[in-house]
C-alpha positions as CSV (number, residue, x, y, z in Angstrom):
1,M,73.4,-133.4,45.9
2,V,72.5,-130.2,47.7
3,Q,75.5,-127.9,48.1
4,V,75.8,-126.5,51.7
5,Q,78.0,-123.9,53.2
6,K,78.8,-122.7,56.7
7,V,77.2,-119.5,58.1
8,N,79.6,-116.9,56.8
9,S,77.8,-113.8,55.5
10,K,75.5,-111.2,56.8
11,A,73.7,-111.2,53.5
12,E,73.1,-114.9,53.6
13,V,69.9,-116.4,55.0
14,N,70.4,-119.1,57.6
15,I,67.6,-121.5,58.5
16,Y,67.7,-123.4,61.8
17,T,65.4,-126.4,62.4
18,L,67.2,-128.5,65.0
19,G,66.2,-127.8,68.6
20,K,64.4,-124.5,67.6
21,F,63.1,-123.1,64.4
22,Y,64.2,-119.7,63.2
23,V,65.3,-117.9,60.1
24,S,67.9,-115.2,60.2
25,R,69.5,-112.8,57.8
26,G,72.7,-111.4,59.2
27,N,72.0,-110.4,62.8
28,V,68.2,-110.1,62.2
29,V,65.9,-113.0,63.1
30,I,63.2,-112.7,60.4
31,S,61.0,-115.4,61.9
32,E,60.8,-113.5,65.2
33,I,59.9,-110.2,63.5
34,S,56.9,-111.9,61.9
35,S,56.3,-114.4,64.8
36,R,52.6,-113.6,65.1
37,S,52.1,-115.0,61.6
38,R,52.4,-118.6,62.7
39,R,50.4,-120.0,59.7
40,M,52.7,-118.6,57.1
41,W,55.7,-120.1,58.9
42,D,53.9,-123.4,59.1
43,V,53.7,-123.3,55.3
44,F,57.4,-122.4,55.1
45,K,58.4,-125.3,57.4
46,Y,56.4,-127.7,55.2
47,L,57.8,-126.6,51.9
48,L,61.3,-126.5,53.3
49,S,60.9,-130.0,54.8
50,F,59.8,-131.4,51.4
51,R,62.0,-129.3,49.3
52,E,62.3,-130.1,45.6
53,Q,58.8,-131.8,45.7
54,S,55.9,-130.2,43.9
55,I,52.8,-130.2,46.2
56,N,49.3,-128.9,45.3
57,P,47.7,-126.4,47.7
58,E,44.9,-128.7,48.9
59,D,47.4,-131.4,50.0
60,I,49.6,-128.8,51.8
61,L,46.7,-127.4,53.8
62,Q,45.3,-130.9,54.6
63,R,48.7,-132.1,55.9
64,I,49.4,-129.0,58.0
65,W,45.9,-128.3,59.3
66,P,43.9,-131.6,58.9
67,E,41.2,-130.3,61.3
68,K,40.2,-127.4,59.0
69,D,38.1,-127.4,55.9
70,Y,39.0,-124.9,53.2
71,S,36.4,-124.2,50.5
72,D,39.0,-122.6,48.3
73,P,42.5,-124.1,49.1
74,G,44.2,-122.2,46.2
75,T,43.1,-118.8,47.6
76,A,44.0,-119.7,51.2
77,M,47.5,-120.8,50.1
78,R,48.1,-117.8,47.9
79,A,47.4,-115.5,50.9
80,Q,49.9,-117.4,53.2
81,V,52.6,-117.6,50.5
82,F,52.2,-113.8,49.7
83,R,52.7,-112.9,53.4
84,L,55.6,-115.4,53.6
85,R,57.4,-113.9,50.6
86,Q,57.0,-110.4,52.0
87,A,58.6,-111.5,55.3
88,L,61.5,-113.2,53.4
89,K,62.1,-110.5,50.9
90,N,65.3,-108.5,51.4
91,E,65.1,-105.1,49.7
92,D,68.9,-104.7,50.0
93,A,69.7,-107.9,48.2
94,E,68.3,-109.2,44.9
95,P,67.5,-111.9,44.1
96,S,65.7,-112.7,47.4
97,I,65.3,-116.1,49.1
98,S,61.6,-115.6,48.6
99,D,62.3,-116.7,45.0
100,N,63.0,-120.2,46.4
101,I,59.2,-120.6,46.8
102,V,58.1,-121.5,43.4
103,F,54.5,-121.9,42.0
104,S,54.3,-123.9,38.8
105,Q,51.5,-125.9,37.1
106,G,49.2,-125.6,40.1
107,S,51.7,-126.7,42.7
108,Y,54.2,-125.2,45.2
109,R,57.7,-126.3,45.8
110,W,61.0,-125.1,47.4
111,E,63.8,-124.7,44.9
112,Y,67.4,-123.6,45.5
113,K,67.3,-120.6,43.2
114,V,68.9,-118.4,45.8
115,E,71.7,-119.8,48.0
116,C,70.9,-120.2,51.7
117,W,72.3,-122.2,54.6
118,I,70.1,-124.9,56.2
119,D,71.3,-126.6,59.4
120,V,70.0,-130.1,58.5
121,D,71.7,-130.0,55.1
122,Q,75.0,-129.2,56.8
123,F,74.3,-131.8,59.5
124,E,73.7,-134.5,56.9
125,A,76.7,-133.5,54.9
126,Y,79.1,-133.7,57.9
127,S,77.6,-137.0,58.9
128,R,77.7,-138.5,55.4
129,E,81.3,-137.5,54.8
130,A,82.4,-138.8,58.2
131,D,80.8,-142.2,57.4
132,N,82.6,-142.3,54.1
133,I,86.1,-141.7,55.5
134,R,85.9,-143.1,59.0
135,A,88.0,-146.2,58.0
136,S,90.6,-144.4,55.9
137,E,90.9,-141.1,57.8
138,P,89.7,-141.6,61.3
139,N,91.0,-138.3,62.7
140,Q,89.2,-136.3,60.1
141,A,86.1,-138.4,60.6
142,I,86.2,-137.6,64.3
143,N,86.3,-133.8,63.5
144,L,83.3,-134.2,61.1
145,Y,81.3,-136.2,63.6
146,R,81.9,-133.6,66.2
147,Q,80.8,-130.8,63.9
148,A,77.6,-132.8,63.0
149,I,76.8,-133.5,66.6
150,S,77.3,-129.8,67.5
151,L,74.6,-128.8,65.0
152,Y,72.0,-131.2,66.5
153,K,70.6,-128.9,69.1
154,G,67.5,-131.1,69.6
155,K,64.5,-132.5,67.7
156,Y,63.7,-131.4,64.2
157,L,61.0,-128.6,64.3
158,P,60.2,-129.2,67.9
159,E,57.4,-126.6,67.7
160,S,55.6,-129.0,65.3
161,T,55.6,-132.0,67.6
162,Y,51.9,-132.7,67.1
163,N,52.0,-132.4,63.3
164,D,51.9,-135.9,61.8
165,W,53.8,-134.9,58.7
166,S,56.9,-133.9,60.7
167,E,57.3,-137.0,62.8
168,P,59.0,-139.2,60.2
169,L,61.6,-136.4,59.5
170,R,62.0,-135.9,63.2
171,A,62.8,-139.6,63.6
172,Y,65.1,-139.6,60.5
173,Y,67.3,-136.8,61.7
174,H,67.4,-138.2,65.3
175,D,68.6,-141.5,63.9
176,I,71.4,-139.7,62.0
177,Y,72.4,-138.0,65.3
178,L,72.5,-141.2,67.3
179,D,74.5,-143.0,64.6
180,A,77.0,-140.1,64.7
181,V,77.3,-140.4,68.5
182,Y,77.8,-144.2,68.3
183,S,80.4,-143.8,65.4
184,L,82.3,-141.1,67.2
185,A,82.4,-143.1,70.4
186,D,83.8,-146.1,68.5
187,L,86.6,-144.0,66.9
188,L,87.4,-142.5,70.3
189,K,87.5,-145.9,71.9
190,S,90.0,-147.1,69.3
191,K,92.2,-144.3,70.5
192,S,91.5,-145.1,74.2
193,A,90.1,-141.6,74.6
194,Y,87.7,-142.5,77.3
195,S,87.6,-139.1,78.9
196,D,86.4,-137.7,75.6
197,I,83.8,-140.5,75.4
198,I,82.5,-139.5,78.8
199,K,82.1,-135.9,77.8
200,L,80.4,-137.0,74.5
201,C,77.9,-139.1,76.5
202,E,77.2,-136.3,79.0
203,Q,76.3,-134.0,76.1
204,A,74.2,-136.7,74.4
205,F,72.1,-137.2,77.6
206,A,70.8,-133.7,77.2
207,I,69.5,-134.6,73.8
208,D,68.3,-138.2,74.5
209,Y,68.6,-139.4,78.1
210,Y,66.6,-142.5,77.4
211,D,68.8,-144.1,74.7
212,E,70.3,-147.1,76.5
213,N,73.2,-147.5,74.1
214,I,74.6,-144.2,75.2
215,H,74.5,-145.3,78.8
216,V,76.2,-148.5,77.9
217,I,79.0,-146.5,76.2
218,M,79.2,-144.2,79.2
219,L,79.5,-147.1,81.6
220,E,82.2,-148.8,79.5
221,A,84.2,-145.5,79.4
222,L,83.8,-145.0,83.2
223,I,85.0,-148.5,83.9
224,A,87.9,-148.2,81.5
225,E,89.0,-145.0,83.3
226,G,88.8,-146.7,86.7
227,H,85.8,-144.6,87.9
228,T,84.0,-147.5,89.4
229,T,82.2,-145.5,92.1
230,R,80.9,-143.1,89.5
231,A,80.0,-146.1,87.2
232,R,78.1,-147.7,90.1
233,A,76.2,-144.5,90.8
234,H,75.4,-143.9,87.2
235,Y,74.1,-147.4,86.7
236,N,71.8,-147.2,89.7
237,E,70.5,-143.7,88.6
238,V,69.8,-144.7,85.0
239,T,68.2,-148.1,85.7
240,S,65.9,-146.5,88.3
241,A,65.0,-143.7,85.9
242,F,64.3,-146.2,83.0
243,Y,62.0,-148.3,85.3
244,R,60.3,-145.4,86.9
245,E,59.5,-143.6,83.6
246,M,59.0,-146.4,81.2
247,G,58.8,-149.6,83.1
248,V,61.9,-150.9,81.3
249,K,64.4,-153.3,83.0
250,P,68.1,-153.1,82.3
251,S,69.4,-155.0,79.3
252,D,71.7,-158.0,79.5
253,E,74.5,-155.8,78.3
254,M,74.0,-153.3,81.2
255,K,73.7,-156.2,83.7
256,K,77.0,-157.5,82.4
257,L,78.6,-154.2,83.0
258,Y,77.0,-154.0,86.4
259,R,78.6,-157.3,87.4
260,Q,81.9,-156.0,86.0
261,V,81.8,-153.0,88.3
262,G,81.6,-155.6,91.1
263,L,78.3,-154.7,92.8
264,E,77.2,-158.3,93.1
265,T,80.0,-159.4,95.3
266,G,78.6,-158.1,98.6
267,S,76.0,-159.6,100.8
268,F,73.4,-156.9,100.0
269,E,71.7,-156.3,96.7
270,L,72.4,-152.6,95.9
271,D,70.8,-152.3,92.5
272,L,67.1,-151.3,92.8
273,S,66.4,-152.4,89.2
274,T,67.5,-155.9,90.0
275,I,65.4,-155.9,93.1
276,Q,62.4,-154.8,91.0
277,E,62.9,-157.7,88.7
278,N,61.7,-159.9,91.5
279,L,58.5,-157.9,91.8
280,K,55.6,-157.9,89.3
281,S,56.2,-155.2,86.8
282,K,54.1,-153.4,84.3
283,K,54.7,-153.4,80.6
284,A,56.4,-150.3,79.2
285,A,53.9,-147.6,78.3
286,S,53.6,-147.0,74.5
287,G,52.1,-143.5,74.9
288,A,51.4,-141.0,77.5
289,Y,51.5,-141.8,81.3
290,F,48.2,-142.4,82.9
291,C,48.0,-142.0,86.7
292,D,45.5,-141.6,89.5
293,S,44.3,-138.2,90.7
294,E,46.6,-138.0,93.7
295,M,49.7,-138.7,91.6
296,F,48.4,-136.1,89.1
297,R,48.2,-133.6,91.9
298,Y,51.8,-134.3,92.8
299,F,53.0,-133.8,89.2
300,Y,50.9,-130.7,88.9
301,K,52.8,-129.2,91.9
302,L,56.1,-130.3,90.4
303,E,55.3,-128.7,87.1
304,Q,54.4,-125.4,88.9
305,L,57.8,-125.3,90.4
306,R,59.5,-126.1,87.1
307,S,57.4,-123.6,85.2
308,E,58.3,-120.8,87.7
309,R,62.0,-121.7,87.8
310,N,62.6,-122.2,84.1
311,D,59.8,-120.0,82.6
312,H,58.7,-123.1,80.8
313,P,55.0,-123.0,79.8
314,V,52.7,-125.8,81.0
315,L,49.0,-126.0,80.2
316,L,46.3,-127.8,82.1
317,C,43.6,-129.3,79.8
318,L,40.2,-130.7,80.8
319,I,38.2,-133.1,78.7
320,T,34.6,-133.7,79.8
321,I,32.0,-136.2,78.6
322,A,28.5,-134.7,79.2
323,A,24.9,-134.9,78.1
324,G,23.1,-131.8,76.9
325,N,23.7,-128.7,79.0
326,Y,26.6,-130.3,80.7
327,A,24.4,-132.8,82.5
328,K,26.2,-135.8,83.8
329,P,25.5,-139.0,81.8
330,P,24.4,-142.3,83.4
331,T,27.3,-144.1,85.0
332,E,26.9,-147.3,83.0
333,Q,27.0,-145.2,79.8
334,L,30.1,-143.4,80.9
335,K,32.2,-146.5,81.7
336,G,32.5,-147.6,78.1
337,V,33.0,-144.1,76.7
338,M,35.7,-143.2,79.3
339,H,37.5,-146.4,78.7
340,N,37.7,-145.8,75.0
341,L,38.6,-142.1,75.5
342,K,41.4,-143.1,77.8
343,N,43.0,-145.3,75.1
344,V,42.7,-142.6,72.5
345,I,44.3,-140.0,74.8
346,M,47.1,-142.3,75.8
347,N,48.0,-143.0,72.1
348,S,47.5,-139.3,71.0
349,L,49.9,-137.6,73.5
350,R,53.6,-137.6,73.5
351,K,55.4,-140.2,75.6
352,G,55.9,-138.6,79.0
353,D,52.8,-136.4,78.8
354,L,50.7,-137.0,81.9
355,F,46.9,-137.4,82.2
356,A,44.4,-138.7,84.8
357,A,40.7,-139.5,85.2
358,W,39.7,-136.6,87.5
359,N,36.3,-138.2,88.1
360,E,34.0,-140.6,86.3
361,A,33.3,-138.1,83.4
362,Q,36.5,-136.0,83.1
363,F,40.2,-136.3,82.2
364,L,42.9,-133.8,83.1
365,L,46.0,-133.5,80.9
366,L,49.3,-131.7,81.6
367,L,51.0,-130.5,78.4
368,P,54.4,-128.8,78.9
369,G,56.1,-126.8,76.2
370,L,53.0,-126.0,74.1
371,N,51.1,-122.8,73.5
372,R,47.3,-122.6,73.7
373,E,46.8,-123.0,70.0
374,Q,49.0,-126.1,69.8
375,A,47.2,-127.6,72.9
376,M,43.8,-127.0,71.3
377,M,45.1,-128.8,68.2
378,V,46.0,-131.7,70.4
379,L,42.5,-131.8,72.0
380,E,40.8,-131.5,68.6
381,R,42.9,-134.4,67.3
382,I,41.9,-136.5,70.3
383,E,38.2,-135.8,69.6
384,K,38.6,-136.4,65.9
385,V,40.3,-139.8,66.5
386,F,37.6,-140.8,69.0
387,H,34.8,-140.0,66.6
388,R,36.5,-141.9,63.9
389,K,36.8,-145.1,66.1
390,Y,33.8,-144.9,68.4
391,T,30.4,-143.4,68.8
392,L,29.2,-141.0,71.5
393,H,25.5,-141.5,70.8
394,D,23.8,-138.4,72.4
395,L,26.9,-137.4,74.5
396,V,29.2,-134.5,73.8
397,I,33.0,-133.9,74.4
398,H,33.8,-130.5,75.9
399,K,37.4,-129.2,76.0
400,K,39.1,-126.4,78.1
401,I,42.6,-125.1,78.5
402,E,44.3,-123.0,81.2
403,S,47.8,-122.2,82.2
404,L,49.0,-123.5,85.5
405,Y,48.2,-121.3,88.4
406,P,51.2,-119.7,90.2
407,L,52.1,-121.4,93.5
408,E,51.1,-118.6,95.8
409,G,47.6,-118.5,94.5
410,D,47.2,-122.3,94.0
411,S,43.8,-123.3,95.1
412,H,42.7,-125.0,92.0
413,F,42.7,-128.5,93.4
414,N,42.0,-127.7,97.0
C-alpha cells in the first residue's frame, strides 16, 4: 500500500490533481514556472496516473496524443522526459523527485524512490480508513470523511477532459467522492445532525449539482429541520433544472418527498416538473446539447456575459463541409453527411457543451474552459471519428476556432 503524508515540509514536493493540476515544492509552483511546456506535463500526468506500471514510449505517445504519428517514439519520449526531469530537479535537495521517473528495459514508469505527497493518494487513504471504521468508530469516521471530501476540489485532471485515457480515472475518483458524501450524510443522520447535512449538500452541489441522491439527502434534512418552505423551493428549483438541462423527470423518491412537504394538498399544481410529466418529453441527451441557431445565439450572448464576469475562457468553433475551394456541395449530398456529422459531434463533446447547425453545411460549437490547443484536439478527434465511421467522398471538413468577441464589439452574428 502506498504510504501518504500530509503536506508538511517546504522541501517536500506536493502534487495536486483534483480540481486543478499543479506541482509545488514549498511555496514554489513548479508546474507554473514551466507552464509553456505542456507536453512534458502531459507525460508527467500520464506516468503519475499509471504509477508503478511499466509502459513503452510508443504506447504512452499513442494514448496521450493519438492524433499524432511519431516516426521515432523513443527519441520523442526521451526529449520530453529530459525536460520534465530538469523541471522537477531540486538542486538544493538530493535525491530529487525526478528520480521517480524510471526508465528500465525499454519502458518508463513512476516509482516512489523519493517521497512526495499526492492528493489522490491521501484522498483514497482517508476514504478507505473511514469505510473500515465507520461501524466501530463513527465519530472518527466522520472526521476522516470530512478530510477526504475537503481534498476533492473537483474532477481529476480537469485540464485533460478530452483525453480518453483519463476518463476512467476521473470517474473512479468521482465515485469515491460521492460514496464519501453519502456515507458522511448517513453518519450525520444517525446523530440527527441535519444542519450539518444541509451544509454538506450545499458544498457537494458545487462539485456535482446533477447528482439526484444528494438532492434527496438535502430535502430529507430540510424537512427534518422543519424548513418546509426552503424544501419546497429547492425541490422546484432542482426538478426544473434537471428537466431543462437533461430532460430528466423527478424520481419516485423525490416525488415522495414532494408529497411529504405537502405541495399536493392545494387546488393548484405548483410543481413544474409534475406539470411537464403531462406533456410530451424528450429522452435525456446522452452527449452534448444540440439546439437551433436562435437558441445558440442566446447561449452565445450568455457565455459572453459569463466570460467577461468570471474571466472564464470560451471558444467558438466552426466546422464546415465543403467541396474543393470551399464550394458549397449539392444539398442532397449534404443532408446525409450533416446528419452523420451531427451524431459524431453530439457523442464527442462533453455533456452540457452546446452546438447548432448554423446552416445546411456548417456547425457552430461553444466550448467553455478550453484553450485553443485543447479545442483543436476536440475538432481533430471529431474529424477522426467521422472518417472512421463514414465517408466524405470528394468533400472536405474545414475547422476554425475563435475566442468569443467582447460584448461591446459584438457584431459576429448580426
